N, C-alpha and C positions, 0 to 999 in steps of 0.2 A: 336541587343540587345542580351547580353549573357543570358544563361539559368538562372543564378542566378539573374540577373537584372529583368528578366521577371516574375519569379515565386517566388523569395525569397528562393529557396531551396539551400542547401549547395552545394558548388562546390569547390573541391580542385584541381583547374587546375594547380597551380604552386607547387613548392616544399615547404613543411612545414619546418621551421627551425629544424635542426637535434636535437638540445637539447630539444625542445618542443616535438618532436616525441618520443624521448626516455623517457621523463618524463611521458607522457600520457600512453605509453605502460607499463611502470613500475607501474604506479598507478593502471591500470587495473589489473595487476598481483597481486598487494597487496590486492585489493578489493576482487578478487576471492579467494585468499589464505585465507583471513580472513573469507570468507563465502563459504566454499567448497560445501556445500549442494546446495546453490543457483547456483554455477558454474555448477554442474552436471545437474540441472534442466534447465539451460540455454543452455546446449549442449556443454559446455567447460569441457571436460572429463579429463583434466590434474590432477584434484584433487579428482578423484573418490574414492580413498581409504582413504581420509582425512576427519577430522572433525575439527570444530573450535578449536583453541588453546586458552583456557581460563586460562592457568597457569599464574602465576605472571611473570615468565620469558618470556613467549610467548607474553603477552600483552606489556611488556616493550620493547621487540624487535620490535613489530609492531609500537609502538609509536616512536621509534628511526627512523625507516624506513620512516614513514609518515612525521616526522619532517624534515628529510633530503630532501625528495621530495618537500616539501613546500619551503625549502630554495632555492633549485635549480630553482623551478618555479618562485620564486620572482626575480630571476636574468635574466629571459627572458623578454626583453623589449617589451611591448605590442605595442609600437608605430611602425608603419610600417607593422604590421601583416595584412594579408588579413582578410576579414570579417569572413571567415570560421575558420581561425586559431585563431582569437580573441575569437570566440565562444568557441573553444576548450580550450583555456586558461581559460576562465571564468568557464566552467564546471569542468575542472580539479581542479581549485582552490576551488570550492565549495565542490567537493567530498572529497578532502583532509581535508578541514576544518570540514566537518561532521565527518570524521573518527577521527580527533583529539578530537572533542567534546565527542564522545562516549568513547574514550580511557581515556581521562583526567578526565572525570566526573564519571567514575567508575559505569556506569549503571549495569555492570555485578554483582555488589555486592547487588543490589536490584532487580535482574531479577526474575520475576515470572509471570505466567499467559500465557494462550494460545492465547491471543488477541493482542500480541505484535510482534515486528519485529526481528525475528531471535534469535540466542543463546546469542548474546551480550547484547541486550536490554530485550528480553523476556526470558522465561524459556528454558533452554537447553533441558530438557525432552520434552517439547511441540514442540520445533523446530524439534526434531528428529521424533516424532510421527506424525507430520503433513507433514514434508518434505520427509522423506525417502520412504513412500509408493508410492509417485508420480514418483519416479525414474523408468525409463524404461531401460532395459539392452539389448544391441544390439550385444554384442560380448562376447566371452569367457573371454577376458581380463577385460571387464567391470563387468562380473559376479564375477570373482575372486577378483576384487577390492571392490565390494560390500560386500563380505564376510569379507574382511579385515577391511572395514569401521565398520561393525557391531562389530568386535572384539575390536575396539577402543572405543566403547561407554562407557565402565566403566571408562576409563581415562577421557573422557569429563565430565561425571557426577561427578567424584571425584574432578576435578578442579572447577567445578561449585559449589560444596559443600564447597570447601576451600574459594572461593570468598564470599559465603554467610556467612561463619563464620567470615571472616574479616569484612564484613559489620556489623554484629551483635556486634562485639567488638567496633565499632566506631559510633554506633547509626544509621547506614544506613541499614534499613531493608525494605523489601517489604510490600505491603498491604496484610493483612490477607486474604482478599477476593480472591485475585489473587493466593495466595498460595493454597487455598482450591480448586480453579478451576483446577490447575495443578494436584493436588492429585486426583481429580475425573477423569481427563484424563488418568493418569497412571493406575488408577483402572480399567477403561474400557479396557485398553490394557491387563492388567494382567488377566482379567476375561475371555478372549477369546483365549486361547492358540491354539485351533484347527483352528481358522481363524485368525492367527497372521498377522496383516497388514504389518509387516516387512518381511514376508516370500514371497518374490517376485517370479514371474515365471522365470525360467532359460532363459538365452540367447537362441535365436532360433537356433544358430549353435553349441550349446554345445554338446560335444561328448557323455557325459553321464549325461543327465539332472536330472535323479533320484538321482544319487550319489551327484551331486551338491546341490540339494535341501535338501538331508539328511545332508550334511555338514553344510549348512546354518542353518537348523533347530536345529542342535546340538549347534551351536554357540549361537543362540537365547535362547535356553533352559538353557544352562549351564553358559552363560556369560552375555547376555543382560538382561534377566528377573531378575536374582539375583541383578544386578546393579540397575535396576529400583526399585526393592523392597527396597533396601538399601536407594536409593534416596528418595523414598516415605516416609520412616521412618523418615528421617531427616526433610523433609518438614512438615510432619504432626506433628512432635514433636517439637524440639527446634526452628525451623524457625517460625512455626505458633504461638508458645508462645511469641516470640519476635516481631512478625509482627505488623504493624501499624493497628489500628482499623479503622472502617468505618468513624469515624469523624476526622481522620488524614490521609486522602488518598493523599493529594497534595504534590508536591515536596517541597513546602514552609515549610513542616514539617520536612524536612531533613536538616542536617548541610550543609550550602552552597546552599540549594535548590532554594532560590529565584534567585540567579545569574544563576544557572544551568537552570532554566526554561526560563529565558530571553534569554539565548544563544539558547536554543531549539526553541523558538519562532522565533528568527531571522533566524535560519537555515532552519526551515520548511517553513516559509513564503517567504524567500528571500526578505523581505522588512524591513523598519525601523519602522514599526508600533509597538507600545508598547502594553503590555497586557491590559492596561487601555483603549487604543484606540480600540483594537479589541473587548473588552468586550462591549464597547458602540456601536460599529458597529453592534454587534449582537442584542442588544436591539432595535436599530433603524430599523433593517431589520425585526424583529418580528412585530413591529408596522406597517411597510409598507405593510406587507403581508395581513393584516386584510381585506382591501378592496377587494383584489382578492378573498379571501375565501368567502366573503359575496356575491360577484357577482355570482360565480359558485355555492355556496351553495344554493342560492335562486333558481337558474335554475335547479339544479340537485336534491336537497334534500328538497326544499320548505321552507328553513329557512335561515335567515341572522345572526342568533345568533351563535357566534363563539364556545362557549362550546357545543351547540347542534350539530353543524357541526362536531366538533372533536369527540363527543360521538358517533355519528352515524357511522363515518368512523372507529372508533376503535372497536365498540361493535356489529355492525350488522353482524350476521353470514352469511348473503347472500354475504357479501363483503370479505369473507375468502375462501381460497382454501379448497377442500375436501380431495384431495389425493396428494401424492408426485409427481405422474406422471403429474398431472395438472400443477404443478409449473414448471417443466422442459419443458412441452409443451408450456406454455405461454412464457417462456424465449426464446425458439427457434423460435416461431412465430414472436415475436417482433424483434429478430435479423434479420430474413429473410426479414421482411418488411422494416427495415432500410437499409439493404444491397441493396434492389431493388430501393431505393429512393436517392441514393448518387449522381447520375449524376446531374450536375448543381450546386451542393453545394461543391463538392470536385473534383479538377482537377486530383489528384493523389490518387490511391487506392492501398493498399498493396495486393500482390498476396497470402500472407499467409492466410489460412482459420482460422475460429474460431468455436469451438465446445462448446456445453452446457453440463455440467456434474453436478451431485449432489455432494455437499461437503461430503467427506467420514464420515461415522458414528462416527469414533473415535474423529473427530473434532467438528461435528455439534452442540452438545448441548451447548458448550461455544463459538461457532464461530459467526461471524457477519452474516448478511443476505446473503452476496455474496462477491466474490472477483474474480479478474482476474489473471490468471497465464500466463506470457509471453510465446511466442513460443520459441523453442530451436533454437539457432543461426545456428546449423548444419542442420536444416530442418527436424529433426526426430520427431518433435512434433508440432502440431498447437497451436495457442493461445487457452486457455480454460477459459470459463466463468463458474466458480463454483457458484452454487446457493444452498442455504440452504433449503433442502426439509424436514427436521425433523419437526414434529408437524405441519402438513400443516394447520390445523384448526386455527393456530395462525398467518398464513402468509396472508397479505392483497392482494387481487387480484388487487386493484386499483393502487398499487405501482409497480406492476410487470413490466410494460412497461418502466417507468422512470428508474428503476433499470437496466433493460437490455440495454437501450440506454447508460447509464453511463458506464457499465462494458464492453460492447462488441462493437457494431457498432451504432453510429459513435464515441463512447467513447474510453475506454482504448485500445481495440483491434486495432482500426484504428490508434490511436496515437502511440502505442508501436510497432505494426507490421510495420508501416511506418518507424519508427526509425531503426528497424532491417534491413531494405532494403536500407538504405542510405549509400553512400560511405563515411563513417566516421570512425574514430578510434573506436575500440570496446568499449572503456570506455563510449563514448557518446552514442553508440547504445543501451547500457544496463543500463545506469545510471538512477536512480529513484530520481528525484527532486520533492519533495512533492507538492509544490505550483503549479508547471507547470502541473504535471500529474493529480492531483486531481482537480485543477482549470479547466483543459480541461474536465474532466469527468462531473463536475457540469455544465460547460458552455453548453455542448451538451444536457443536460436535457431540457433546454429552447430552444436550437436550434432545437431540435426534434419537438417542438410545431410549430416553423416557417416552418419546413419541412412537416407539416401535418401528423406526424407519430402517434399521439395519437388517439386511437380508438374512444374515446368519451369524454364527459366532466367529467365523473367519473375518468377516467385515468388522465385527466388534474388536477384533485384534488390530484392525487398521485404525480404529479410534484410539486404542492404547498406543499404537505406534506414533500417532500424531501427538499424543500427550507427551511421550518421551521426547519427541523432536522439540516441542516447545519448552519443555523443562531443560533439555540440554542447551537450548539457546541461552538461557539465563547464565549457564556456567561458561559457555565458550565466548559469548559476546563480552562479558565482563572479564573473562580470562585474557582475551587478546587485548582489549582496549584499556583495561584498568591495571592488569597484572603482567602484561607484556608477554603473554603466551605466543609461541610461534603458530603459524598456520597448521603445521603438521600435528602439533599437540591438540589443537582444536578438532581436527579431522579424526584423530585417534580417539578422542573422548566420545565423539558422536558414534563412531563405529562400535565402541565397547558398550555403549549405554542406550542404544536404540537399534531397532531392526531396519532403519532407513537404508535404501539402496545406496551403494557407494557413490554412484554417479550423482545422485541427489545430494548427498553429503558434500561432495566437492563443490557443486554450484551454490549450495546454501551457505557454506562457510565463506565463500567469496562474496556473497551478498552481505553477510554480517560485517565483513571487512570494509565494504564500500558504503554501508549505511549504518554507522555506529549508533547503537542504542535502540534502533527501531525494533529489533527482535525481542527486546525485553518487554515490550508493551503487551504482548499477547497474554502471557500469564498474569501480568499485573492487572490487566483489564478483566480477565475472567475471574480472578480471585475476588475482585471488588464486586462484580455482578452477582456471583454465587453468595458472597457474604451478605450482600444487601437482600437477596432473596431469602436466605435463611433467617435473617433478622426480621423481615416483614412477615414471614410465615409464623415465626414464634410469637410475634406481637398480635397477629390477627387470628391465629388459630383456624377454626373451621371456615371462617369467612374469607380466608385468603383465596384469591382468584389469580391463577397463573396467567391467564390472558390479560387481565387488568394490569398485573405487574409488568408484563411485556409492553403494554401500552405506555406505561410510565417511562420505561427504559428507552423506548423508541420515539416517544411522543414529542421530544424537543430537539430532534436530530442529534448530531454529535456534540458531546459536552465533555469538559474535563471530569475526571473521576470524582473530585470533591464536589462538583456541581451535581453529579448524578446522585451522590449520597444525600445531599440536601433535598433533591426532588423526591427520592423514595421515602425519606423520613417524613417529609411534609405530607405525602400521600397516605402513609400509614396513620399519621396523626388525624387526618381528615376522616379516614375510615373508622377509626376508633371513636371519633366525636359523633 
């Protein structure tokens, strides 16, 4: 039996069709060129001096390139491709469709807020202030490129301002709340010149590190800070005056927004589920969680009353952290415990390590509770689990373990670091497909319970709290963007139907406003993974192997959900044969 047949992991034993190889490699180059900050963070240092091109000419050129790649890909006959090449075809098709969606639907004209994805969908300023301080410089060439990149910041912000002006002329404006969040982030940057987060350490082999740092400091003082002040003035002035109020936050409030949202839903979930169906799924899941809350609530808190359970979890000071160090310590302890328990559940484990770090101060106030940053493909940086340690008295202890399992091991780190080490085209190794990635992260929160990773029943209530959170997302994301809910209605729904801390609810709702459809992918992805696992177990009976199933799910890197279904079904067929 071949390795692929036994494990379901990708194997490119034969020659991939030359045209497909060329298209995939070119698509990767296009993705990296459009997101040069991400390229640097991933360890692809070809674009170290570059920033995203948000000019009208640049976006038109990118659109033409993507269109041509899609045309060429459509001429590659998928019949006769190997399993691995067919997956490559599927992933490339999805990545190019996502790029077309972002370019065609002019997200850049409504881009605002630090809770969104990069400079094309989110605020250009926020993307800079969050991404650039994380870059590590390893050589003099990289150091010189970083200084040049900083010199180019005014052009990026100028182009972003032109796009915002175009949007204002056509009624395509960002939500005022996200504009204000970006202004606050810029203000935090401008208020701390002595500790400028963009003033990186010089490369270790630099001949004159002090001179290099003086040169960089001069660029920041004379070029970057004035450009950010100008950008802030525009955001706080004409953009804020034209921006959408809190009762008009959804995409449905923009010209063409209903169709735009439905395209976003299809691309993020990689399913044919409609916003109506996803909204109802969320309502049904909230109802189904009630019995689990009552069982654990009775055992742990002495009550089966849902509002009382939620109130206790939300308001009891004993269930909150006291210090920032406690938050990072809890995250690290959960990661290590999960890492020690992987045998028997996973046949293949990545060699790349994962570290826990606090979200930088310039991001933290408007940031989510945590996120994962992938390792660099060149091996220069591990995977990093960033956790929000600001205002620790607002951070729940009981959710810390579920959060760590989702973001690190066996969640995003296991999934993404595994992909990095597969013998696949680079595009597949780094592609982010929301339903697959976030579906896996949510799946492992429940898997961790099967693995016996939760310390006690109170942390298992944290697992249920996260389930409520993701179910509520289905309701409020569709509520705002499809049905026209106000922000206040979305916040009220989350407060009534989950024990999430109010501060977290506020930042999360703003995230859904700024990144439409992304929040739907968590439950869509988990539902598919759980359904495929149940189907495989039913077909294979006593020979079903959970570690082998996980190898199938993780063995081709990120894929659309329909591709994952085909891979699992093929694996089951081979096992039965």
